[in-house]
Structure formats: C-alpha cells, structure tokens
C-alpha positions as CSV (number, residue, x, y, z in Angstrom):
1,M,198.3,94.5,112.2
2,S,199.9,95.4,115.5
3,F,203.2,97.3,116.0
4,H,205.0,98.6,119.1
5,D,207.5,101.0,117.6
6,I,205.9,102.2,114.4
7,E,202.6,103.4,113.1
8,Y,201.1,102.2,109.8
9,E,198.1,103.4,107.8
10,V,197.0,103.6,104.2
11,V,195.3,106.8,102.9
12,N,194.7,107.7,99.3
13,R,196.8,104.8,98.0
14,V,199.8,106.0,100.1
15,A,201.1,103.8,102.9
16,R,202.2,106.1,105.8
17,I,204.9,104.5,107.9
18,T,206.0,106.4,111.0
19,T,208.6,105.4,113.5
20,A,207.2,106.0,117.0
21,R,210.0,106.2,119.5
22,P,210.2,110.0,120.0
23,K,211.3,109.6,123.6
24,Y,214.6,108.1,122.1
25,R,214.7,110.3,119.0
26,N,213.5,107.3,117.1
27,A,216.7,105.4,117.8
28,Q,216.8,102.2,115.7
29,S,216.3,99.3,117.9
30,R,216.3,95.7,116.5
31,R,212.5,95.6,117.0
32,L,211.9,98.9,115.3
33,L,213.9,97.8,112.2
34,E,212.1,94.5,112.2
35,E,208.7,96.3,112.3
36,L,209.8,98.7,109.6
37,D,210.7,95.7,107.4
38,E,207.3,94.1,108.0
39,A,205.6,97.4,107.2
40,F,207.5,97.8,103.9
41,M,206.7,94.2,102.9
42,T,203.1,94.7,103.8
43,A,202.9,97.8,101.7
44,T,204.7,96.0,98.9
45,V,202.1,93.3,98.5
46,D,199.1,95.5,99.1
47,Q,197.7,96.4,95.6
48,D,195.9,99.4,97.1
49,V,199.2,101.0,98.0
50,H,200.9,102.8,95.1
51,V,203.5,104.9,97.1
52,I,205.2,104.5,100.5
53,A,205.9,107.6,102.7
54,L,208.2,107.3,105.7
55,F,208.3,109.7,108.7
56,G,209.7,110.0,112.2
57,Q,207.5,111.0,115.0
58,G,208.5,114.0,117.1
59,E,211.3,116.5,116.6
60,H,213.8,114.1,115.0
61,F,213.7,111.6,112.1
62,S,216.2,109.4,113.8
63,G,219.1,109.8,116.3
64,G,220.7,106.7,114.7
65,H,221.4,103.3,116.0
66,D,220.0,102.3,119.4
67,L,223.1,102.0,121.6
68,G,221.3,100.7,124.7
69,T,217.9,102.0,125.6
70,P,216.0,99.9,128.2
71,D,213.8,98.4,125.4
72,E,216.9,97.4,123.4
73,R,218.7,95.9,126.4
74,E,215.7,93.8,127.3
75,D,215.3,92.6,123.8
76,M,219.0,91.6,123.6
77,Q,218.6,89.7,126.8
78,K,215.7,87.7,125.4
79,R,217.3,87.2,122.0
80,P,221.1,87.4,122.5
81,L,223.4,87.6,119.6
82,Q,226.0,84.9,118.8
83,E,229.2,85.9,120.6
84,G,232.3,87.0,118.6
85,L,232.9,88.4,115.2
86,R,230.4,86.0,113.5
87,G,227.5,87.2,115.6
88,R,228.4,90.8,115.1
89,F,228.7,90.3,111.4
90,D,225.4,88.4,111.0
91,H,223.5,91.0,113.1
92,S,225.0,93.9,111.3
93,R,224.5,92.4,107.9
94,E,220.8,91.5,108.4
95,Q,219.7,94.6,110.3
96,F,221.4,97.3,108.3
97,V,222.4,95.9,104.9
98,E,219.9,93.3,103.8
99,K,216.9,95.2,105.2
100,S,218.0,98.5,103.7
101,M,218.6,96.9,100.4
102,R,215.1,95.3,100.5
103,W,213.6,98.8,101.2
104,R,215.7,100.4,98.4
105,N,214.3,97.8,96.0
106,V,210.6,97.6,96.9
107,P,208.7,97.9,93.6
108,K,206.9,101.1,94.6
109,P,208.1,104.7,95.0
110,T,209.3,105.6,98.5
111,I,209.6,109.0,100.0
112,A,211.1,110.1,103.4
113,G,210.2,113.2,105.3
114,V,213.2,114.1,107.4
115,Q,213.3,116.7,110.3
116,G,215.8,117.2,113.1
117,Y,218.5,114.7,113.5
118,C,219.2,112.2,110.8
119,I,222.3,110.6,112.2
120,F,224.2,107.5,111.0
121,G,221.4,104.9,111.0
122,G,218.9,107.6,110.2
123,W,220.9,108.4,107.1
124,I,220.9,104.7,106.2
125,V,217.1,104.5,106.3
126,A,216.6,107.8,104.5
127,S,219.1,107.0,101.8
128,A,217.2,103.7,101.0
129,M,214.2,105.8,100.0
130,D,213.8,107.1,96.4
131,I,213.1,110.7,97.4
132,I,213.9,112.7,100.5
133,Y,212.1,115.8,101.6
134,A,213.8,117.7,104.4
135,G,212.3,120.1,106.9
136,N,214.5,123.2,107.5
137,S,215.6,121.7,110.9
138,A,217.1,118.6,109.3
139,M,220.7,117.8,110.3
140,F,222.4,114.9,108.5
141,L,225.5,113.1,109.9
142,G,227.2,110.4,107.9
143,S,230.0,108.0,108.7
144,N,231.5,104.7,107.5
145,F,228.3,103.0,108.5
146,Q,226.9,99.6,107.5
147,F,224.8,100.6,104.4
148,F,227.5,102.9,103.0
149,T,225.7,104.9,100.4
150,V,227.3,108.3,101.1
151,P,229.5,108.5,97.9
152,W,226.3,107.6,95.9
153,D,224.2,110.2,97.7
154,I,226.7,113.0,97.2
155,H,229.8,113.6,95.0
156,P,232.7,111.4,96.2
157,R,235.0,114.4,96.8
158,K,232.3,116.0,98.9
159,A,231.7,112.7,100.7
160,K,235.4,112.6,101.6
161,E,235.4,116.2,102.7
162,V,232.4,115.8,105.0
163,L,233.3,112.3,106.4
164,Y,237.0,113.1,107.0
165,E,235.9,116.1,109.1
166,S,233.0,114.3,110.7
167,R,230.4,117.1,110.7
168,F,226.7,117.7,110.2
169,I,225.1,118.8,106.9
170,D,222.2,121.1,107.4
171,A,219.1,121.1,105.2
172,A,220.3,123.9,102.9
173,E,223.7,122.2,102.3
174,A,221.9,118.9,101.8
175,L,219.9,120.4,99.0
176,E,223.0,122.0,97.5
177,L,224.7,118.6,97.5
178,D,221.6,116.8,96.0
179,L,221.3,114.7,99.1
180,V,217.7,115.8,99.4
181,N,215.1,116.7,96.7
182,R,213.3,119.5,98.6
183,V,213.5,121.6,101.7
184,V,210.3,122.9,103.3
185,P,209.4,124.4,106.7
186,D,209.1,121.8,109.4
187,A,205.4,122.6,109.9
188,E,204.7,121.8,106.2
189,L,206.9,118.7,105.9
190,Q,204.4,116.0,106.3
191,A,201.8,117.8,104.2
192,S,204.3,118.4,101.4
193,V,205.5,114.8,101.3
194,L,201.9,113.5,101.3
195,E,200.8,116.0,98.6
196,Y,203.6,114.8,96.3
197,A,203.1,111.1,97.2
198,E,199.4,111.3,96.5
199,R,200.1,113.0,93.2
200,V,202.5,110.2,92.2
201,A,200.0,107.6,93.4
202,T,197.6,108.6,90.7
203,N,200.0,107.2,88.1
204,D,200.0,103.6,86.8
205,P,201.8,101.4,89.4
206,F,203.4,99.2,86.8
207,Q,204.9,102.2,85.0
208,L,206.2,103.5,88.3
209,R,207.7,100.1,89.0
210,M,209.5,100.0,85.6
211,I,210.8,103.5,86.1
212,K,212.2,102.6,89.5
213,M,213.7,99.4,88.3
214,A,215.4,101.2,85.4
215,V,217.0,103.9,87.6
216,N,218.1,101.4,90.2
217,Q,219.5,99.2,87.5
218,M,221.6,102.1,86.3
219,Q,223.2,102.3,89.7
220,D,223.6,98.5,90.0
221,T,225.3,98.4,86.6
222,Q,227.8,101.0,88.0
223,G,228.4,98.7,91.0
224,F,226.1,100.0,93.7
225,Q,225.2,96.6,95.4
226,A,228.8,95.3,95.0
227,H,230.1,98.5,96.6
228,V,227.7,98.3,99.5
229,N,228.7,94.7,100.2
230,A,232.4,95.5,100.1
231,A,231.9,98.7,102.2
232,H,230.1,96.7,104.9
233,L,233.2,94.5,105.3
234,M,235.3,97.7,105.7
235,H,232.8,98.9,108.3
236,I,233.2,95.6,110.3
237,V,237.0,96.0,110.1
238,S,236.7,99.6,111.3
239,A,234.4,98.6,114.2
240,Q,236.9,95.9,115.2
241,G,239.7,98.5,115.1
242,E,237.8,100.5,117.7
243,R,238.3,97.6,120.1
244,D,242.1,98.0,120.0
245,P,243.5,98.8,123.4
246,D,245.1,102.1,122.2
247,Y,242.2,103.3,120.1
248,A,241.3,106.2,122.4
249,L,245.0,107.4,122.3
250,K,244.7,108.0,118.6
251,V,242.8,111.3,119.3
252,P,244.7,114.0,121.1
253,E,243.6,114.6,124.7
254,G,242.2,118.1,124.1
255,K,240.3,117.0,121.0
256,R,238.2,114.2,122.5
257,R,234.5,115.0,122.4
258,P,231.3,113.0,122.3
259,M,230.4,112.2,118.7
260,V,227.5,114.5,118.2
261,E,229.1,117.4,120.1
262,K,232.2,117.1,117.9
263,A,230.1,117.0,114.8
264,F,228.4,120.2,115.8
265,E,231.7,121.9,116.5
266,N,233.0,120.9,113.1
267,Y,229.7,122.1,111.5
268,E,230.1,125.5,113.2
269,L,233.7,125.8,112.0
270,H,232.6,124.9,108.5
271,K,229.9,127.6,108.5
272,K,232.5,130.2,109.4
273,R,234.8,129.4,106.5
C-alpha cells in the first residue's frame, strides 16, 4: 500500500493513520482526503485491526481545508471540477460530507489525537471520530462548514455563542464543553491515545461494533444524518453568498482581519471576560 500524504501501519491490532503534510499544517487537499478514505476502508476490512487511531504529523493536527497549496493546484489542473454550482456541490458533498459520514460509521472504534490547530476541516475530521484526545496545545475553530456537527459536539447554546463570535476553543475549554474526552501534555498525546486504543483493542470486535452502532443509532434517531444533509445545503448557500459583490462591505473597515487572526483576537477577548 503506497500513500503520498498519509502514513499507515498496524501495531497491536490498532491501525495508526497519520496525515503527513506538516509543511502545510496538514491542510486537507483532495488527495489527502482520498487517501484517508482508502486508509479507513483498508482498516475496516482488515480483521487484524480492532481500533483505528488518527494523528496529524508535526505541530498541528490540521490547519483546515487546502485553499491552494502547489500540490492542490496541480491536482486541480489534472482533475478539474465541473464548473458552476453543480461542480461545487458535488465536490463539497463527496469530499467533506460523504467521506466524513463513512468514517463516522466505520464498524470499529476510532480515536483522534489532536494537537495545535484543528481548524474547520480539521474539526470535521476529528468530529467524525468516536473519541478525541487533545494535547494541551490544541486549538479548535468551528464554523458553518460542510459536515456541520458543532451543535452535536457541544451544547447548541454554546455552539451559537462560539460560532457567532468566531473564536478558538482551547484544550481546557474543549474538555469543559465535552468536545474532547481527555487533555494530556503534547509530549504524551500519541502514547496516551495508543495506550487507550490498545486497551480497547483487547475487547471483542463484534461487541465493540454493536456498542458503536447502538450509540450512533441514538444520534441518528434524533436526526443526526438528516441534520448534516440539511446543514450542508445551508453551507452551500452561505458560500454562494460570499460571492456577492458587496460581501466585503458587510464587515466594517476597521474590523476586517484574516480569519485566523480574528479568531485569535476573539479568543483573547473571551479569556479576559
């Protein structure tokens, strides 16, 4: 099995999947997402794999969507999208909704180890996992993104508070909000995830599968998948609205900031309150 943007190995019945684009903060190119999908499906059918652990190489779990690295631009030239709304919808739906839903529903426990940035697309991938361990450097940034799980990950009122303001959530607050299961020092993150994963992997795979199905079914009965499908359409409408000619004028001149810079400013203001 040969990958360009991820690493894959199986040790002690745990499949270790690691995104390997640290130069770009593990930005999620189309190729990286396709390789992740292949790796999850490989782990799913491998009877020697009982648990799947996901990591991001380097200082950051994921800086989010790939907005134009050289690799992504080259890939888009070779495999261009259909022009117009139809092409954007099909690409968005397949890359970020259908893949994420498949990963959420793989019949084996999944665990993410998150350090540093976990922005937008990073939140999407982490939220598709069953369990999230965070290093103490973890910084989560949500939005009205494609696989919109935020009001399922944290209480709806807290989701509104954070998303309206557009600010980061640090590891300590993520634990308080039940977005993550554990917070550990960065230096211990991978070892802590693997220790837990290997302990879970000693259990009967069929029982683990039934437990996961039962918990996921509870969410689905409450409307999880229907909500994600509807929210994706709202994301598409929102993204289309950003193409309006007067979009930039909606933000006062003195308040315009790059997305991450603004989210950090709002995070600092939140910490002072």
